[in-house]
C-alpha positions, 0 to 999 in steps of 0.5 A: 310247948315249942321245940327248937331242936330235934329230939324226943319230947315227952308229954305227961298227964297226971290225975290229981285225985289218984296221982296216976300219970300217963306219958307219951313220947313224940320225936321231933326230926330236923331237915336242914340240908341245903340244896345242891348248887352249881353254875356253868362259867359263862363266855366273856363279853366282847365287841362281838358277844354283847350278851351271855347266858348264865346257867345254874343247876341243882341235883336237889329235886323240886327246888326253885331258882333265882338270879340277881340282879336280874330278878329272874326265877329260872335257872338261866338268865342273860347278862349284858355287862361285866360284874358279879351275878348271884344264883340262888337255889331254894328247897321248898320242902325245908326252906333252905337256900344255897347261893353262888356267885359267878363273875362275868368278864368283859374284853372290849379293848379296841386294838391300837392303830396308826398310819403313816402320812404318805407323800403328795401325788404329783406329776412325778409321783403318780401313786403312793403306798398307804401303810398302817400298823398296830401294836395289838398282835394278831389283828387284821387290816382292811383299806377302803375304798380299795378293799385291800386286806393287808396293812398296805394299799396303793392310792392313785388319786387324792382323797381320804382313805380309811383303814380298819384294824380288827382284833379277832380275839374280841371282834373290836375294831379301830379305824383311822383316815389317811388324807392323800394330797395331790399337787399336779398344777402346771407351772405358769409359762410365757415366751416371746421373741425380741424381734422378727428377723430381717436385713437389719436384725439377723438374730432374735432373743427368745425370752421365757418367763414363769410366775411359778418359783423354782422352775427350770427352762429348756428350749427345743434344740437349744439351751437350758436357760430362760433365753435363747438367741436364734438366727433363723425363722421357725417355731421354737418350743420352751418347756418349763418344769416345776421342780416341786411336782415335776409338772411341765408347761410349754410355749411355742414362739414363732420367729418370722423372717422378712428379707425380701429385697425391694424392687429397683429400676432405672431409666437409661439416660441420654449420652453426654455430648458437647451439646448435652453437658448433663443428664438426669438419672431417674430411678424407681421402685414399686416397693411402698415407702422405699428410700433412694440413694444415688452414688457417688452424688449421695443424692437421696432422691429418685433422680440425680444429675450426672455431668460426667461419664461413668457408672452411677449406682442407684440403691433402693432401701425398704425401711420396713426390713432394712433390705436394699437393691441396687442397679448401675447406670 
């Protein structure tokens, strides 16, 4: 016979010839107790903690264990992703199974990050402040290559600067790159004098130019303009400043002067007499290319004819510088 429940079952044997009956009672007992089960709540998965150990236990002796979905038959298992994990305890004495589910949570949210675009480096701005920020509370900051652990850093050269923000709660990081630009190009400059100083030109106009737009001009000892009128020889410095980046360029103009008077000489003529009614006036100069004038005859030659007594003026002019010398005969 088959028994499906606990209780006392009687077995009877009957002698068909005598009608005598013998009986025996058998007690069927039941062991349907489920094994004890417990699970330790695991840590949360983070960017630092990429796996956690799942630990189960049972106070029921002799049991066996099973974790799923890992298919591990020990009381511990490793979880590398968030989700529900089932722990089963099996009592081999009665085949009863107890199961429990543990939830593995995960926090891998990266912190928020932002950075302000700094102004460009220039001849006026030789350093800029790099500023980062995060709306995630409690984060830490790190700038490289400066190795600064604050949300601000100083940059003194152009290039890319990296900001890393770390959330200490889950170890997750976020980063951004700030590009620092630089404009230290000096403005183009040129300057020249209109002429040299001499006896004809007693002043010269100095003129500066630049192909760089928006520049300002300043002459040393002179005006803040592109032109400067000078009346003495020397070196004059023009400084040009680019208003956009503060960079400057200079140019030196050398103003020369030639006011050397030409050499002059005249030969003393003979005396006018009743016999000598005219004399030749003779002038000379060792200055190359000089021109000559006798007055009052208005003769443009080195010699002139005098027919009356008096003072005669001989003028020598150097055409290279306009300077003159004269002597009286």
